[in-house]
N, C-alpha and C positions, 0 to 999 in steps of 0.2 A: 549578693544575689537574692532576689525575691521570688518566692514560689507562692502563687496566689490561689492554689487549689482549683476547684472547678468554678469557672467563671463564665460569664456570658460574652457575646461579641461586643455588647455595649461597654463592658468593663475594659476590653482591649482598646476600643476606640477612645475611651476616656484617657487611658494611659498614653496612647500615641498623640492625642491632642495636647496633653500636658507637656510632652517633650517638644512638640512643635511650637507651642506658645512660648516656651523658654528658649527658642531659637537653637535647639539642639538637634543635629542630624541624627537619623536613626535608621536601622535596618530591621526587617521583620522576616522571621522564618515561620512558615506554617508547616507543621510536622504531623503526618498521619501514619499511625502504625498499621501495616498492611495485613490483610487476610485475617482480621480479627473475627469476622463472621464465620470463616472456615474453622478457626480454632475453637470458637464457641460451639459450632455444630458438632465437631469431632470430640472435643474434650470437655465441653461444658462452660457455662458462664464464669464460674470461679477461676478456671484456668485462664480464660481470656483476660479477665481482670488482673490476675496475677502477672500475666505477660505485659499488659499495659503499664502496670505499676513499675515493673522492672525497667521498661523502656523509659518511663518518666524519670526514674532515678538515674538512668544512664545519661539522659539529656542534662540533668542537673550536674552530673559529674563532668560532663564534657564542656560546659559553658564557663567562661571566666567570670570574675566578680562584676557586679553592676548590671547583670542581665536579669530580666524578669521573664518568668515562665508562667503562662496561664493555660489551664486545661479548659478548652472550649467545649468539646464534645467528648463522648465516650472514648474515642480513639484518636482525638485530634488536639494538638497543643500548639500554642503560639509562643515563640521566643522573640522577645523584643530586645534588640541590641542597640542601646543608646550610644551617642557620640561616635557613630560609625559613618564615615563620609565617603569611603571608597568601596568598590565592589570587591577588591582583594581582601579587605578586612572582613566583610560580611561572609565571603566565601570561606575564609579561614575558619570562622565559627561554624558555618554550615557543614563543612567537611568533617570537622571534629565530631559534630552531632551525628552525621551519617555513619562515620566509622565506629562510634561507640554503640550505635543501634544496629549493628550487623553482627548478630550472635545467636547462639543456641542456648536457651535457658532450660534448667531442669525443673520440670513440673511435678505434680503429685504422681505417685506410683511410678516414678522415674521416667515419666513421659518427656521426651525432648520437644521443646517448643521453639520454633524458629521465629526470631525477632528481626523484622526488616522495617524500614521507614522510607516514606516518600517526603521530600522536603522541597517546598517552593520558597525562594528567597526574593525579596524586593527591597529596594533602597530608596530613601527619601532624603533630599537635602534640605537645608533650612530655607532656601529660597524657592523651593518647588511650588508650582502653582496648584498641583494636585492635592487633594484632601487626604485625610487618614483613611477614609473608606476606599479611595483610589489605591492607596498603598496596600490595603488588605486585599482588594480584588486582584491586584497584580501578583501578590504572593499566592493567592488561591489558584490563579490561572497557571502560574509556574508549577505549583504542586500537581495540578492535573496533568501537565506534561511529564512530570517525574513519575506519575502513576503508570505511564505507558511503558516505562523501562522495567526490566526485571530486577529483583533484589532491592537493596537500599540504594536510593538515588537522589541526587540534589540537582535542582535546576534553578538558575538565576533568571529572573524575569528580564527579558530584553527590553530595550527602549521601545515605547509605544506598544507594549504587549496587548493592552486592552483594545487598541485600534486594530491590531493584527488579528486578534481573536474575533473581534466584532466582524471584520471583513470575512474571515473564514466561516463564521456562523451564518452570515448573510449568503455566502456562496452555497453552503450546504442547503439552506432553506430554499433558495431559488432553484437549485438542482432538483430537490424533492418536488417542487411545484411543477417544474418542466416535465418530470416523469409522470406526474399525475395527469398532465394535459397531453401527454404523448407528443411532446414537442421535439424530442431528440430525433435526428434523422440519420440515415445510413449512407456513408460514402464508400466507394468501391475502388480499391487500388489494384491495378492489374498485376497478376503473377504471370511471368512470361517464360517462354523457352529461350534460354540464353543464346542459342545459336541463331534461330530464325527471328526472334523478337515477337513471335506470335503469342497472343494471350492464351494461357491454358486455364485461367481462372481469375478470381478476384478475392482479395481479403476485404471483409466487411468491417468498417470502422465507424465508431460513433462520432457525430458532430452535433454541437449544441448551438442552435441559432440564437444570436444575441440581439438585443434591441437595436444595436448599432447597425445591424445587417451583416455583421461578421459571423463566421462559423468558428466556434471554439473547438480546438482539437482535444483529444482525450488527455493529453499531457497537462492541460490547464484545469481539468476538473476531476480526473480519476482518483487523485489522492483524497480529495474531499468526499468522493463517492465511497471510497474504501473506508474512510473514517466514519461515514454515516451508515455503513452496512447496506448500501444499495447497489453494489456492482452487479449482483445477480440480476436485479431488475433491469439494469441497463443492458446486460448481455441478452436478455430475453427480448427486449424491445428491438435491439439492433438485429437480432436473428429473425424476428418476425417480419421486419421490413424487407430483409434480404430474401426470405422465402417467398414473400408476396411479389417481389420483383423478378423472381426466377423465370417465369414464362416469357417476359419481355426480353430478358437477356438471352434466353434460348432461341427466340425468334430472330434476334439480331445476329447470333452466331450461326444460325442455320445448321447445315450438316458439316461445315468446315471444322468446327472446333468443339469437341466435348469440353465442358466447362466445370471447374471446381468452384463452389462457393464456400469460402473459408471464414468462419466466425469464431470469436474468442469466448472462452468460458473461464470465469474467474474462480478462485478457490472458494469464495463465498457461495457460489452456485453448487459446485460439485460436493461441497461438504454439507449442504442443506437438503435433506430428503424431500421436503415440500417443493423446493425449487427444481430439483431433479425431475419430479413428477410433472411439473409444468413444462420442463424442457421436452420430455418424452411426448407429452400430449401435443405440444407445438409441432414437433416433427411429424407425428401421426396425422395431424390436421392439415399439413401442407405437403402433400406428395409432390416431388419434383418432376418437372417435365423430362422427357427423354433427352439424354445427353448432358444433363446437369447432375452433379454429385455434391453432396454436402460434406464438408470437412470441418471438424471442430478442433480448435487450438486450445490446449491446456498449458498453463505456465509450468515450467519445470518443477517449481515448488509443490505443485499439486500432487506430485508422485512421491513426495517424502512420506514415509510410513503409510503408504497407500493401504487403505482398509479394504476389506472384502467388497464393500459397497461400491468402491471406485472400480475395482476389477470387474465386478458384475455389470456396472454401467458400460464400461468399455466393450465388454463382450456383447451386450445387447446392441450397442451402436454398430458394432461390426456386423452383426446379423442383419441389421437394417441397411447394410451397404453404406454406412457413414464412415468416412475416413477420420483418423485421429492423428493430430500433429502435436509435437512438443514445441511450444513457442519460446522464443528468447533462449534457446538452448546454450548452456555454458555460462549463464550469469547467476545461477542459483545453486540449489541442491543438486549434487551429481547423481543422476538417476540411471547411470550406465548399467548397473546391475539389474534394473527393472526392464530394460529394453528387450531382453530375451523372453520375458514372461507376458508382457502386455501387448495388446493389439495396436501397435504403433505403425503408422504408414509413412509419416514424414517427420523429419527434424528441421525446424526453422532456425537457421544460424542467425544469432543476434547481430544487429547492425554495428555494435561496438567492435566486432571482429573485422568488419569491412573498414572501419575507420582506422584500425591499427595495422592494416595490411601493408607490408613493406615499410613499416615505421622504423626509423633509425634505431630507436630504443624500444625493446620489448615488443617486437612485432608479433602478430598473431599467426604468422604463416605456419609454423610448426604445429601449433595446436589445431589449426584448421585442417592440415594434412592428416593428422591423427584422426580427427573427427570424420573426415571423408572416408578414410580406410575402414573405420568401425562401421559406418553406415552402409558401406558397400558389402562388408562381410555379413551384415545382418539383413541385407536386401531392404534397407529403409531409404526412401527418397530424401533428398536434401533440397531445401529452398533457402537461398541467401537473401536476407533482408538488408535494406539500406544500400543497395548497389547504386552508386552515383557516378562512377567513371567507367570509361571503356577499359581502362587498365584493370580494374577490379573484375569486370565481366570476363576478360580474357584469362585472368589468373584462375577464376573459378572453372571456366570451361576446360582449361588445360589439366585440372585436377579431377575432372569427371563430375562436377556439379552442373546439373542441367537446367535448374529453374531458379529464378530470382525475381525480386521486386525492388523498386526504388525509383528515385527521381530520374535516373538515366532513361527509364522507360515511360514513366508517367507518375504524376502526383495522384492522390486520391481524387476520384471523380464522383459527381452526382450520378444518379441513374441515367439521366439523359446523356451526360458525358460518357458514361460507360457504354451505352448503346452506340453512340457515335464512334467511340474507340473500336468497337467490334466491327463496325461497318467500313472502317478504313481499309485500304489495300494492305497487303502484307508489308510489315514494317522493315525498312532497311536497317541493318546493323552496320555501324561503322567498322571498316576493316583497319 
């Protein structure tokens, strides 16, 4: 085993190039000791260096003979695994390194120091067309994925990871640009009375116009938005367009239907005081016409360990006659104990429950019945999402659920489509 001390990236590439020129397959592990800046800030630079040195020694102990370890940066090491031609072999070495670097070390003054490591692994065969720098980049990208997981974690670079990451980066960049240009638009999916089929409101949903003319739904870009930290900005743009459209929707509804405009708020918004202020100013600047009421939907996870600021926000919204709904209820953190305390008007039943209704195995019927009973006891409205069949509608009505949305009634509509929907005669519901 060779330990090269503190080296540069160039030295690593020279080592990899030498193996490849000798037609020897190899694997590469990029190992980063986590939270070193935090350790340095709390315990000082000597303790941080002590912990890194301990981690380096643990890597040496974990690796079999013939492996080279190079220290690239303060807290980053490269492990070169020669004559490794399969993912299983490389993962075996990587897992040993991960397990050895999951420990609590004893620092000065008996301070416990937590040692964890993120490891990205990549494999190169003798006939691979990619270069040594490609191998390094693959391992670095895999290590970035490992950084997203808690504790010590190992990630093997999948095939074509560079192309996948490049496509993801391109998507995030284009989404940022679309936001700057205010290109995202708002579509409206009717929320209906399950008995009559009449619309009682609309959920406001983001759509991203593509160069092809297609409209990308949130499922195709919200993961990238979340990764980029821009979901709050999307929420605000969608809400702004919905509030601006409210007078036209009110005119189309006339006196027949009081309407709810329901818009989503992400965790990134409610946890950011600056974005919350933008939300409040947006609501103040766009008073709704008579007969239209705003409803804001928060994901269930937003209520986990809800701080005073969230409670105060919900109270302020309630004072402004803004309704609050819990979205996708039943898919995340259980917030049942918070329903008594918070100003919650509606629970939105996640579409996954509709898909498992009356399923032969693990149906959602009993869970839904319990949820309906709780909501009725607390005098909280229920809206079922993803209603696609008349059988689902009938089941919901028989249990006392009065509102729903889904393709049984309508797909999401443009503003013009929503106005046309409101202007139609009363909708017949199949018997």
